[in-house]
Structure formats: structure tokens, C-alpha cells
C-alpha positions as CSV (number, residue, x, y, z in Angstrom):
1,M,1.7,-43.4,-11.9
2,L,-1.3,-41.0,-11.9
3,I,0.6,-38.5,-9.8
4,A,3.9,-38.9,-11.8
5,H,2.1,-38.4,-15.1
6,R,0.2,-35.5,-14.1
7,T,3.6,-34.1,-12.3
8,K,5.2,-34.9,-16.0
9,S,2.7,-33.0,-17.7
10,F,2.4,-30.1,-15.2
11,L,6.3,-29.6,-16.0
12,R,6.0,-29.9,-19.4
13,K,4.3,-26.5,-19.3
14,P,7.6,-23.4,-19.1
15,E,4.9,-21.3,-17.9
16,N,4.3,-23.8,-14.4
17,V,8.7,-24.7,-14.2
18,I,8.7,-21.1,-14.1
19,L,5.9,-20.3,-11.2
20,L,7.5,-22.9,-8.8
21,C,11.3,-22.0,-9.3
22,L,10.3,-18.4,-8.7
23,L,8.2,-19.3,-5.9
24,I,11.2,-21.1,-4.0
25,I,13.7,-18.4,-4.9
26,L,11.8,-15.6,-4.1
27,T,10.3,-17.6,-0.7
28,Y,13.9,-17.8,0.0
29,L,15.3,-14.1,-0.6
30,I,12.1,-12.4,0.9
31,L,9.9,-14.3,3.5
32,L,13.0,-16.3,5.1
33,P,15.1,-13.0,5.4
34,L,11.9,-11.9,8.1
35,F,12.1,-15.0,10.3
36,S,16.2,-14.4,10.1
37,I,15.6,-10.4,11.8
38,V,13.5,-11.7,14.1
39,G,15.6,-14.3,15.5
40,D,18.4,-11.3,15.5
41,T,16.0,-9.7,18.0
42,F,16.3,-12.5,20.3
43,K,19.9,-13.1,20.2
44,V,23.2,-11.9,21.8
45,H,25.1,-10.5,19.8
46,S,29.0,-10.3,20.1
47,S,29.6,-6.5,20.0
48,E,26.8,-7.0,23.2
49,L,28.1,-9.0,25.4
50,M,29.6,-6.2,27.7
51,R,26.2,-5.2,28.3
52,I,24.4,-8.4,28.6
53,K,26.6,-9.7,31.6
54,G,27.1,-13.7,31.8
55,A,25.8,-14.0,28.3
56,E,27.4,-15.6,24.7
57,T,27.1,-14.8,21.6
58,G,24.0,-16.2,20.0
59,D,22.3,-17.3,23.3
60,F,18.6,-16.2,23.5
61,T,17.5,-12.8,25.4
62,S,14.3,-10.5,25.2
63,Y,17.4,-7.9,26.4
64,H,16.8,-6.2,23.1
65,W,12.7,-6.2,23.8
66,K,12.6,-4.9,27.1
67,S,15.6,-1.8,26.7
68,I,13.8,-0.6,23.4
69,F,10.1,-0.7,24.7
70,I,10.4,-0.5,28.5
71,G,14.0,0.1,29.4
72,K,16.0,3.6,30.8
73,Y,17.2,4.7,27.8
74,S,14.4,3.7,25.3
75,K,13.2,7.3,25.0
76,N,16.4,8.2,23.6
77,I,16.8,4.9,21.3
78,F,13.5,4.2,20.0
79,Y,10.4,7.2,21.7
80,K,11.9,10.3,20.5
81,P,13.1,8.7,17.0
82,L,9.6,7.0,16.6
83,V,7.7,10.4,17.2
84,N,10.0,12.6,15.3
85,T,9.6,10.1,12.7
86,V,6.0,10.4,12.6
87,L,5.6,14.1,13.2
88,V,7.9,14.5,10.0
89,A,5.7,12.2,8.1
90,L,2.3,13.7,8.8
91,A,4.2,17.5,8.1
92,T,5.6,15.9,4.5
93,C,2.2,14.9,3.7
94,F,0.2,18.0,4.4
95,I,3.1,20.1,2.4
96,A,3.2,17.6,-0.8
97,I,-0.5,17.3,-0.8
98,F,-1.1,20.7,-0.7
99,L,1.7,22.1,-2.9
100,G,0.5,18.9,-5.3
101,G,-2.8,19.6,-5.3
102,V,-2.7,23.6,-5.8
103,F,-0.2,23.1,-8.9
104,A,-2.7,19.9,-9.9
105,W,-5.8,22.1,-10.3
106,L,-4.0,25.1,-11.6
107,V,-2.6,23.2,-14.5
108,T,-5.6,21.1,-15.5
109,R,-8.5,23.3,-14.0
110,T,-7.4,26.8,-15.3
111,D,-5.9,28.9,-18.2
112,I,-2.6,29.1,-16.6
113,Q,0.5,29.4,-19.3
114,F,3.4,27.4,-19.0
115,K,1.5,24.1,-18.5
116,K,4.0,21.7,-20.2
117,T,6.8,23.6,-18.5
118,I,5.1,23.5,-15.4
119,S,3.9,19.9,-15.4
120,S,7.6,18.9,-16.7
121,L,9.7,21.1,-14.0
122,L,7.4,19.6,-10.9
123,I,8.6,15.9,-11.6
124,L,12.0,16.7,-11.9
125,P,12.2,16.8,-8.0
126,Y,10.9,13.1,-7.9
127,I,12.8,12.3,-10.2
128,M,15.7,13.8,-8.8
129,P,17.4,11.7,-5.6
130,S,16.1,13.1,-2.1
131,W,19.2,14.0,-1.3
132,T,20.1,16.6,-3.7
133,L,17.7,19.1,-2.6
134,A,18.8,18.2,1.1
135,M,22.4,19.2,-0.1
136,A,21.1,22.3,-2.0
137,W,19.2,23.5,1.3
138,L,22.6,23.0,2.9
139,N,24.9,24.6,0.2
140,F,22.2,27.9,1.0
141,F,21.1,27.9,4.4
142,K,24.0,26.5,6.7
143,N,25.7,28.7,9.3
144,K,28.7,28.3,11.5
145,H,27.3,25.6,13.6
146,V,29.0,22.8,10.6
147,G,31.5,24.7,9.2
148,A,31.5,27.7,7.0
149,P,28.5,29.8,6.4
150,G,26.1,28.9,3.3
151,L,25.3,31.1,0.2
152,F,22.6,32.6,2.1
153,T,25.1,34.2,4.8
154,A,27.7,35.1,1.9
155,F,25.2,37.4,0.3
156,T,22.7,38.8,3.0
157,G,25.3,38.8,6.1
158,I,22.6,37.3,8.3
159,Q,23.1,34.1,10.4
160,T,20.5,31.5,9.8
161,P,19.2,30.0,13.1
162,D,19.8,26.2,13.8
163,W,16.0,25.5,13.3
164,F,15.6,26.8,10.2
165,A,18.9,25.5,8.9
166,Y,18.6,21.9,10.6
167,G,16.2,19.7,11.9
168,F,12.5,19.2,11.8
169,F,11.7,22.1,9.8
170,P,14.1,21.9,6.4
171,I,13.4,17.9,6.7
172,T,9.8,18.2,6.0
173,I,10.3,21.2,3.7
174,V,12.5,19.1,1.2
175,L,10.7,15.7,1.7
176,G,7.8,18.1,0.9
177,L,8.9,19.4,-1.9
178,H,10.7,15.7,-3.2
179,Y,7.1,14.1,-3.0
180,A,4.7,16.4,-4.1
181,P,4.8,14.8,-7.7
182,F,3.3,12.1,-6.4
183,A,-0.3,14.4,-5.5
184,F,0.5,16.0,-8.4
185,I,-0.2,12.7,-10.4
186,L,-2.5,11.3,-8.7
187,I,-5.1,14.5,-8.1
188,G,-4.3,15.8,-11.5
189,G,-5.5,12.5,-13.2
190,I,-8.6,13.0,-11.2
191,L,-9.2,16.3,-11.9
192,R,-8.5,15.7,-15.7
193,N,-10.7,13.6,-16.3
194,M,-13.7,14.8,-13.9
195,D,-17.0,14.9,-16.0
196,A,-17.7,18.8,-16.7
197,N,-21.3,18.7,-15.8
198,L,-20.8,18.5,-12.2
199,E,-19.0,22.0,-11.7
200,E,-21.2,23.2,-14.9
201,A,-24.7,22.4,-13.0
202,A,-23.2,24.2,-9.8
203,Q,-22.4,27.2,-11.6
204,I,-26.0,27.0,-13.4
205,L,-27.5,26.9,-9.5
206,K,-24.9,30.2,-9.3
207,A,-22.5,28.4,-6.3
208,G,-19.4,30.4,-6.1
209,R,-15.9,29.2,-7.5
210,W,-14.7,28.6,-3.8
211,R,-18.1,26.8,-2.5
212,I,-17.5,24.5,-6.3
213,I,-13.9,23.6,-5.1
214,R,-14.9,23.1,-1.6
215,K,-18.3,20.9,-1.9
216,I,-17.3,19.2,-5.6
217,T,-14.2,19.4,-6.1
218,I,-12.3,18.4,-3.1
219,P,-14.7,15.5,-2.3
220,I,-13.9,13.7,-5.7
221,V,-10.1,13.6,-5.6
222,L,-10.4,13.0,-1.5
223,P,-9.7,9.6,-2.7
224,A,-6.5,10.1,-4.7
225,M,-5.7,12.6,-1.7
226,L,-5.9,10.0,0.9
227,S,-4.0,7.3,-1.2
228,T,-1.4,10.0,-2.0
229,F,-0.9,10.6,2.2
230,L,-0.6,6.8,2.7
231,L,2.0,6.6,0.2
232,V,3.9,10.1,1.3
233,F,3.2,8.8,4.8
234,S,5.3,5.4,4.1
235,S,8.1,7.2,2.2
236,A,9.0,9.8,4.4
237,M,9.2,7.5,7.4
238,S,11.3,5.0,5.4
239,A,13.6,8.3,4.1
240,F,17.3,8.1,5.4
241,A,19.4,10.6,3.2
242,V,17.8,13.4,3.8
243,P,17.1,13.6,7.7
244,A,21.0,12.0,8.2
245,F,22.3,15.4,6.2
246,L,19.8,17.7,7.9
247,G,19.4,16.6,11.4
248,S,22.7,15.3,12.2
249,P,24.4,18.6,13.0
250,V,21.4,19.2,15.6
251,R,21.5,15.6,16.5
252,F,17.8,15.4,15.0
253,Q,17.2,11.4,15.3
254,V,14.4,9.5,13.2
255,L,13.9,5.9,13.2
256,T,15.9,5.7,10.0
257,T,19.1,7.6,11.2
258,Q,18.5,5.4,14.4
259,L,18.4,2.2,12.9
260,F,21.7,3.1,10.9
261,R,23.6,4.8,14.0
262,T,22.5,1.5,16.1
263,L,23.6,-1.4,13.1
264,N,27.2,0.7,12.8
265,G,27.5,1.0,16.6
266,M,27.6,-1.7,19.4
267,S,24.1,-2.3,19.5
268,P,22.8,-4.8,16.6
269,G,20.1,-6.0,18.4
270,Y,18.2,-2.7,19.1
271,G,18.8,-1.9,15.3
272,F,17.2,-5.1,14.2
273,L,14.0,-4.8,16.5
274,I,13.9,-1.0,15.2
275,A,13.9,-2.5,11.8
276,L,11.3,-4.9,12.5
277,V,8.9,-1.9,13.9
278,M,9.5,0.0,10.7
279,I,8.7,-3.0,8.6
280,V,5.1,-3.6,10.5
281,I,4.5,-0.1,10.0
282,G,5.3,0.1,6.6
283,A,3.4,-3.3,5.5
284,L,0.5,-1.7,7.6
285,I,0.2,1.6,6.0
286,L,1.0,-0.2,2.2
287,T,-1.7,-2.7,2.8
288,G,-4.1,0.1,4.0
289,N,-3.2,2.5,0.5
290,Q,-3.9,-1.4,-1.4
291,M,-7.4,-1.7,0.3
292,L,-7.9,2.3,-0.4
293,V,-7.0,2.1,-4.0
294,G,-9.6,-0.7,-4.4
295,K,-12.3,1.1,-2.8
296,R,-11.7,4.1,-4.9
297,K,-12.7,2.6,-7.9
298,S,-16.4,2.9,-6.9
299,F,-16.0,6.7,-7.4
300,A,-17.4,8.0,-10.5
301,T,-16.2,10.8,-12.0
302,V,-16.0,10.0,-15.7
303,T,-19.3,9.1,-17.8
304,G,-20.1,9.1,-21.1
305,K,-22.0,12.7,-21.1
306,S,-20.1,15.5,-22.3
307,S,-16.7,16.3,-20.5
308,N,-15.6,19.5,-21.8
309,I,-14.0,20.9,-19.0
310,S,-14.5,24.7,-18.5
311,L,-11.2,26.2,-17.7
312,V,-11.3,29.0,-14.7
313,N,-10.7,32.2,-16.1
314,L,-7.6,33.8,-14.0
315,K,-8.4,37.3,-16.0
316,K,-5.2,39.9,-14.6
317,A,-4.0,37.0,-12.3
318,R,-2.8,34.8,-15.4
319,I,0.2,35.7,-16.3
320,P,1.7,36.8,-13.1
321,L,0.8,33.7,-11.2
322,S,2.2,31.8,-14.6
323,I,5.9,33.6,-14.1
324,I,5.3,33.2,-10.2
325,L,5.3,29.3,-10.2
326,L,7.3,29.3,-12.7
327,V,10.2,31.0,-11.1
328,L,9.3,29.0,-7.8
329,L,10.0,26.0,-9.6
330,L,12.8,27.1,-11.2
331,L,14.1,27.6,-7.9
332,I,13.6,24.3,-6.7
333,T,14.6,22.4,-10.0
334,I,17.5,24.4,-11.1
335,V,19.0,26.9,-9.2
336,P,19.9,23.7,-6.6
337,L,22.0,22.5,-9.8
338,I,24.1,26.0,-10.0
339,T,24.4,25.7,-6.2
340,F,26.3,22.5,-7.1
341,A,28.4,23.7,-9.6
342,V,29.6,27.1,-7.7
343,Q,30.1,24.8,-4.4
344,S,32.1,22.2,-6.1
345,F,34.8,25.4,-6.7
346,M,35.1,27.0,-3.7
347,V,37.6,26.6,-1.2
348,S,35.7,27.9,1.7
349,S,32.3,27.7,1.6
350,G,30.1,31.2,1.7
351,N,33.3,33.2,0.4
352,L,32.3,35.2,-3.0
353,A,35.9,36.8,-3.5
354,A,37.3,35.9,-6.9
355,E,40.7,34.4,-5.0
356,N,38.2,31.3,-3.4
357,F,37.1,30.1,-6.5
358,T,39.3,27.1,-7.8
359,A,39.4,23.8,-10.0
360,L,41.4,22.2,-7.4
361,F,38.3,19.9,-6.5
362,W,37.3,19.0,-10.0
363,V,41.5,18.7,-11.8
364,G,43.8,19.3,-9.1
365,E,46.5,17.1,-7.6
366,G,45.7,18.1,-4.2
367,R,47.3,20.6,-1.3
368,P,48.1,19.6,1.9
369,D,46.3,22.2,3.2
370,V,43.1,21.5,1.5
371,L,40.7,18.7,2.6
372,S,43.6,16.3,3.6
373,G,45.3,16.8,0.3
374,E,42.8,14.9,-1.7
375,P,43.0,14.9,-5.5
376,G,39.8,16.3,-7.5
377,I,37.3,13.8,-8.8
378,L,38.4,13.6,-12.1
379,R,41.9,12.5,-11.0
380,N,40.9,10.8,-7.7
381,K,40.8,7.0,-8.1
382,Y,38.3,6.1,-6.0
383,I,36.3,8.0,-7.6
384,Y,36.2,6.0,-10.8
385,I,36.3,3.1,-8.9
386,G,32.8,4.3,-7.2
387,L,31.7,5.3,-10.5
388,W,32.6,2.2,-12.1
389,N,30.9,-0.2,-8.8
390,S,27.9,2.3,-9.1
391,I,27.5,1.6,-12.8
392,R,28.1,-2.3,-13.1
393,L,25.7,-2.7,-9.8
394,S,23.1,-0.6,-11.8
395,I,23.6,-2.8,-14.9
396,L,23.5,-6.2,-13.0
397,V,20.7,-4.8,-11.1
398,S,18.6,-3.9,-14.0
399,L,18.9,-7.3,-16.1
400,L,18.5,-9.3,-13.2
401,A,15.4,-7.5,-11.7
402,G,14.2,-7.2,-15.4
403,T,14.9,-10.8,-16.3
404,V,12.9,-12.0,-13.2
405,G,10.1,-9.6,-13.8
406,L,9.5,-10.7,-17.4
407,L,9.6,-14.5,-16.3
408,V,7.0,-13.0,-13.3
409,G,5.2,-11.6,-15.6
410,Y,4.7,-14.5,-18.0
411,A,4.3,-17.2,-15.0
412,V,1.5,-14.7,-13.8
413,V,-0.5,-14.3,-16.6
414,K,-0.3,-17.7,-17.6
415,R,-1.5,-19.2,-14.9
416,R,-3.4,-16.0,-13.8
417,G,-6.3,-16.6,-11.2
418,T,-4.4,-20.0,-9.9
419,L,-3.5,-19.8,-6.1
420,A,-0.2,-20.1,-6.9
421,A,0.0,-17.1,-9.6
422,N,-1.6,-14.9,-6.7
423,T,1.1,-15.9,-4.2
424,L,3.9,-15.3,-6.8
425,D,2.7,-11.7,-8.0
426,R,2.0,-11.0,-4.2
427,L,5.4,-11.9,-3.2
428,S,7.2,-10.1,-6.0
429,F,5.6,-6.9,-5.0
430,F,6.2,-7.8,-1.0
431,P,9.7,-6.0,-1.5
432,Y,8.0,-2.5,-2.3
433,L,6.4,-2.6,1.1
434,L,9.9,-2.6,3.3
435,P,11.6,0.4,4.0
436,S,14.8,0.4,1.9
437,M,17.1,0.7,5.3
438,A,14.9,-2.0,7.0
439,F,15.6,-4.1,3.6
440,G,19.3,-3.6,4.2
441,A,19.4,-4.6,7.6
442,I,17.4,-7.8,6.8
443,Y,20.1,-8.8,4.3
444,L,22.8,-7.7,7.1
445,S,21.0,-10.3,9.3
446,M,20.6,-12.9,6.2
447,F,23.9,-13.1,4.4
448,A,26.5,-11.9,7.2
449,V,26.5,-15.9,8.2
450,R,27.1,-19.2,6.3
451,R,23.3,-20.1,5.7
452,G,23.8,-24.1,4.1
453,F,25.7,-23.9,1.1
454,I,25.2,-19.9,0.5
455,P,28.6,-18.5,2.0
456,S,28.6,-15.3,4.1
457,L,28.3,-12.8,1.3
458,Y,29.0,-9.7,3.5
459,G,31.5,-7.3,2.3
460,T,31.0,-8.8,-1.3
461,F,29.5,-6.9,-4.5
462,A,27.2,-10.0,-4.7
463,I,25.4,-8.7,-1.5
464,L,24.6,-5.4,-3.4
465,V,23.7,-7.1,-6.5
466,L,21.2,-9.1,-4.7
467,I,19.6,-6.7,-2.7
468,G,19.3,-4.6,-5.7
469,T,17.7,-7.1,-7.5
470,V,14.8,-8.4,-5.3
471,K,14.5,-4.2,-3.9
472,Y,13.4,-3.1,-7.5
473,L,11.7,-6.4,-8.7
474,P,8.1,-5.0,-8.2
475,F,8.8,-2.5,-10.9
476,A,10.3,-4.9,-13.1
477,S,7.4,-7.4,-12.5
478,R,4.8,-4.7,-12.7
479,A,6.2,-4.0,-16.5
480,G,6.3,-7.9,-17.4
481,I,2.7,-8.5,-16.1
482,N,1.6,-5.5,-18.0
483,A,3.7,-6.6,-21.4
484,I,2.4,-9.8,-21.2
485,F,-1.2,-9.3,-19.9
486,Q,-1.7,-7.4,-23.4
487,L,-0.2,-9.8,-25.4
488,G,-2.9,-11.7,-26.9
489,R,-2.7,-15.7,-26.5
490,E,-3.3,-16.2,-30.4
491,I,-0.1,-15.0,-31.2
492,E,2.1,-17.4,-28.9
493,E,-0.5,-20.2,-30.0
494,A,-0.2,-19.9,-33.7
495,A,4.1,-20.0,-32.9
496,M,3.3,-23.5,-30.8
497,I,1.5,-25.3,-33.7
498,F,4.8,-24.5,-35.9
499,G,7.1,-26.2,-33.1
500,V,8.3,-22.7,-32.3
501,S,10.5,-23.2,-28.6
502,W,9.2,-21.1,-25.5
503,W,12.7,-19.8,-26.0
504,K,12.7,-18.6,-29.0
505,R,8.9,-17.3,-28.6
506,M,10.5,-15.4,-26.2
507,V,13.2,-14.1,-27.7
508,K,11.8,-13.8,-31.6
509,I,7.9,-12.7,-30.9
510,I,7.3,-11.7,-27.0
511,V,10.0,-9.3,-26.2
512,P,9.8,-7.3,-29.9
513,I,6.2,-7.1,-29.8
514,Q,6.4,-5.6,-26.5
515,K,9.6,-3.9,-26.6
516,A,8.5,-0.5,-24.7
517,S,6.9,-2.1,-21.8
518,V,9.8,-4.7,-21.6
519,L,12.8,-2.1,-21.5
520,S,10.7,-0.2,-19.1
521,G,11.5,-2.9,-16.3
522,F,15.3,-3.1,-17.4
523,L,15.4,0.8,-17.2
524,L,14.0,1.8,-14.3
525,P,15.9,-0.6,-11.8
526,F,18.8,1.0,-13.2
527,I,17.8,4.5,-12.5
528,S,16.8,3.9,-9.1
529,S,20.3,2.0,-8.2
530,M,22.2,4.3,-9.9
531,R,20.6,7.2,-7.0
532,E,19.9,4.7,-4.3
533,L,21.8,4.9,-0.9
534,S,19.5,4.0,1.9
535,L,19.2,0.4,0.6
536,Y,23.3,0.0,0.1
537,I,24.5,2.2,3.1
538,L,24.5,-0.7,5.6
539,L,26.4,-3.3,3.3
540,V,29.0,-1.7,1.3
541,T,32.6,-1.8,2.5
542,P,35.7,0.1,1.5
543,S,36.1,-2.2,-1.6
544,T,32.6,-2.3,-2.9
545,K,31.6,1.5,-1.9
546,I,29.6,3.2,-4.8
547,L,29.0,7.1,-5.5
548,T,26.2,7.6,-3.3
549,T,27.4,6.2,-0.6
550,M,31.2,8.0,-0.9
551,L,29.0,11.3,-1.3
552,F,27.4,10.4,2.2
553,Q,31.3,9.7,3.2
554,Y,32.5,13.0,1.9
555,N,29.5,14.7,3.2
556,E,30.3,13.3,7.1
557,K,33.8,14.9,6.8
558,G,32.6,17.9,5.6
559,W,34.3,18.0,2.2
560,D,31.1,19.9,0.5
561,Q,33.2,20.2,-2.3
562,Y,33.7,17.1,-3.3
563,A,30.1,15.9,-1.9
564,N,28.9,18.3,-4.7
565,A,31.2,17.5,-7.7
566,I,29.6,14.0,-7.2
567,I,26.1,14.8,-6.7
568,L,25.6,17.3,-9.6
569,F,27.5,14.2,-11.6
570,I,24.7,11.4,-10.1
571,V,21.7,14.0,-10.7
572,I,23.0,14.6,-14.4
573,V,23.6,10.7,-15.4
574,V,19.8,10.0,-13.2
575,I,18.0,12.8,-15.4
576,S,19.9,11.8,-18.6
577,L,18.6,8.4,-18.0
578,N,15.1,9.1,-17.6
579,L,14.8,10.6,-20.7
580,I,16.2,8.1,-22.5
581,V,13.8,6.1,-21.0
582,N,11.0,8.4,-22.3
583,K,12.2,8.5,-25.6
584,V,12.6,4.8,-25.9
585,T,9.6,3.5,-24.0
586,G,7.5,6.5,-25.1
587,A,6.6,6.4,-21.1
588,S,6.7,10.1,-19.3
589,I,4.6,10.0,-15.9
590,D,3.1,13.5,-16.5
591,K,2.0,12.2,-19.3
592,G,-1.8,13.4,-19.7
593,I,-1.6,16.2,-16.9
594,G,0.2,18.7,-18.2
595,G,-2.4,19.5,-21.2
């Protein structure tokens, strides 16, 4: 009777019911798939029967583990892509931290002009999908190795070498530019809030400017630099689109492209094992980041004393340096969009003759002698199907992720300090630790077959909605936790005294008061889903294709005009939605840095 009474009392509180239900659901959707993918690395798959002689589908085998780590072809299958991945990630970190750190110092610690503009433009490469810069690089620098040459060759007549146009060099440049805002935000925030007395004391002691930077500024921002290193390393390691676009022409393989190739080929067991390795590496890196962030709290750079920042006077270099930075950022952010528009009107890439420009790829009915007679994107029914799939997928993902995130926030805050609440908090954040491509492999393994009362979801739109919701839950749950945490208990308690139901308290009180935070929990997953490629590429089928996967397919076919037109459309949508997020919620990731 006592147990029944306690259970009844426990279930009377909405936060307890929510907590219990979410723990069960998220355990099934996040933890169980991990066990499923481990099992698939020891399983014989139907496409592998020719290689594993005498075996039947579903039999236990250690073939994949032996082949990947000590097999005859392990170097090409695993070790070479692993080394390439590590080198790309390290080089990306160096570029991102150097560029982001220099820009952060110039914006926060000098009298450089155009601070607001520079700050906003520097954030754009991160707001835009990473593969926009990869496509822009191809538009400019591709050579005859892949179809017609790019705009650089058209203007100068110089053929770019393979190492410059494809492979390691452009991949690291593009990813470095894409993740430089990480360093800009983290290092810029530290520099902006740093106590000016530290530098003033050094100046009184006649220390030179470069000595102050080396001995004071860099040590203070070192924790932010290390945190940026871990975040960028993990993100670069899990990047797929950029290595796929820029590495494929010269067969430069990284773990993500190798994962895609094996899962779409005849070796799914290899793919699942590579995904497992990526998950382990990603979890270790981001766990290290969590520990580092915790330690960083002990670095006191803001005190109760004077914090008036003495800006470095750039003197005669101020105007030319400001113009150089502004032009550089325009080349990185605005010029690529112009190239997408130009290339979408060119019959042959790199040919600047007037007769080479046409609106065929936008509004034409299609010509048999041009790209298999494919109609222009504005007259192509498949483009509209992909657009509709992208929009409805992103809407469903945002609604589900935002709602679940708000419920996670409510349950975690109301039951904070308990083991169950802490477990739910960590569980809702766990998908962030998983590389997108590896996460797609997990769901391919988990839901490709019937699981109890849940039928096979492979090839359905539901699996895209499901994986998108779970993957972007960390964004929504952080927003939900922040929204509920900022709300005083007395507001809801007053409503409870008057007998207001939980549903009405949420709809009439909590959500309206915390509208900005709640809306960000819905809108951020929408924007992320609209530009996502790596997460969905393994799971889409011809009937469920979306704009980003269509872009990838057009690029593989060499139909650059269609790829450029689609990418221009996606970028415009993503940037517009980001502006809406900022307008509605008042949030801006560069706020407080630009001065």
C-alpha cells in the first residue's frame, strides 16, 4: 500500500510523468541504437556473402574488425582515411584559431573601423552551410580534371594544379574559414571582458605591445583557444560535404566519405565499424571539451576594478587595414553568392562569352544536347518536390524538437539535483557528441528492419523526421532549460493555488513569458535542418529526397548549373531564417563582440 501510495503521489506531478516518459523514449532512441550498431559490426550482411565464404546473413563474425584493423586492405580502408581526417582536423583548427583570434583581437582591442560590419560578416560563413564555400572554391579554381575549368582560369588563362583545386589544401582552407567564427566568438568574448588593469600595469612597466600580447593576452585567452580547438577538431572530423565535394576528384578520402562509400556499397559492416570509431573519438573529444570548460571558470579575467579598455592605436595602418579586412570578408561571404548566380546562367563553366549565358537552367524547358534535357529548376517538378520535402521536414523537426526540448527543460529544472533529472539532461545533450554521418549510420542500422511493434522505417519520411528531431534536440533542450530556469517558481505556484491545470499554465503563462527563448528552441532546429546534408544523405530515397541531397546528386553528375542554383536558393533561405530568429528572439551570436 505504501509503495502504491508513493507511486500515485509521484505520478500526480506533471514534471515526474514527463521525466519518466522522456527517459524511456530517449533511452530507446539514443542509447539502444548504439548497441545496435555495435552488433552490426559483428554481423554478416547479405551484400557480404561473396567475401565471407560459408556464412549466412546474420551470422556472428569478427571479419570486419580484422579487416579494418589488421587486414590486407586496412591501410586504404581505414588507416589512410583516418590519417587524412586527423591532418585535416588539425590544419582546420590552426586556420580557424589563427583567423578567429586575429579578428577578435582587432575588433575588441584596437581602434579599427567598421567593427559592427566586420563582426556581422565574419559570422556569415558559419551561418551558411559549410559546403557553400566548397562549391564557391570549385566555381573559382576547378581545372580540366573535372569538366570545364573555373572562373580563375577563365579570367587569367592559368590552369590551377590539382593540389590547389582539390584535396587536402582546399578542404582545410574552406573548413578553417567556416569554423573561424567559433574562435572569434569565444576568444572575442574573453578579450572584451578582460580586466584592462592587467595590460595597463604592463604598459606602466614599459613592456612592448608584442610582449604584452605574448605574456598577458595569449595566456588569458588560452583556455578559450583550447576549447575552440576541441570543438573545431570534432566538427572538422565529422564534416562530410566539404571533403566529398573537394576530395572526390582526386580520391582524397576521409572517414566520413569512406563511411558513405562503404555503407552505400557492398561493405556495410566496414561502414558501421568506421561509424563506431568516429563516435568514440567524437565522444572523447567533446568530453574533454566539457572538462576544459569546467576548468576555465577558474580563470578570472573580470574583476570589480576599472575595466576601461585601452584600445591599441593603429595610427596610419587603421584605414588601410580596415579596408583590407572588409574586402577579405566580402570575398569570403558575398562573392561566393555572386559566383553561384553567375555559374547558374553559364552553359559551359569558365566561358565568359555572351552567347554562353542563358536562363535555360532556371526557366528553360530543357534541351536534349544540354544536361540530358533536364528542365530549369523553376520548371522542374522534382525541385519543387525536394523543396516541399525540405520545408515540411524542417517544420516537423522544429515542432517536435522544440516541444520535446521545452518538456526536457521543464522536467530537468523542476527536478534539478536529482539523479533522474541529471540523467535526462545528459541524455538530451548526447546526440551533439555524435558526428552527423555516424548518427545516420546508427539509425540506418537500427530502423532498417522491424523492431518489435515498430516496422522498418528505411525509405520512409518518418525516419528523416525522427533522426532530425533527435539530432537537434540538444539545441532545443538548452533553450528549454534556460527558459524554465529563468522563470521564478512563484509565478507557476500562484496559478496552481487557483487550480489552473498544467496545460494551461504552460500555454497561458510559461510560454508567453519566455517567448524569446522558447521560439529559439523551435527556430534553430528549423534552420539547421534546412541546410543539413550529412545527417540525411544515408537515409533518403528517390521518394524522400530533399534539396541538399539533390544538390549533392547534381554535383556528382557534374551538373554544376543546377547545383549552383539550388545552393543559392538554400543559402538565401537559411540566411533569411537566421535574420528572423535574431529579429524574433533578440538573439545574435556575435552580440557583445562587435563593439
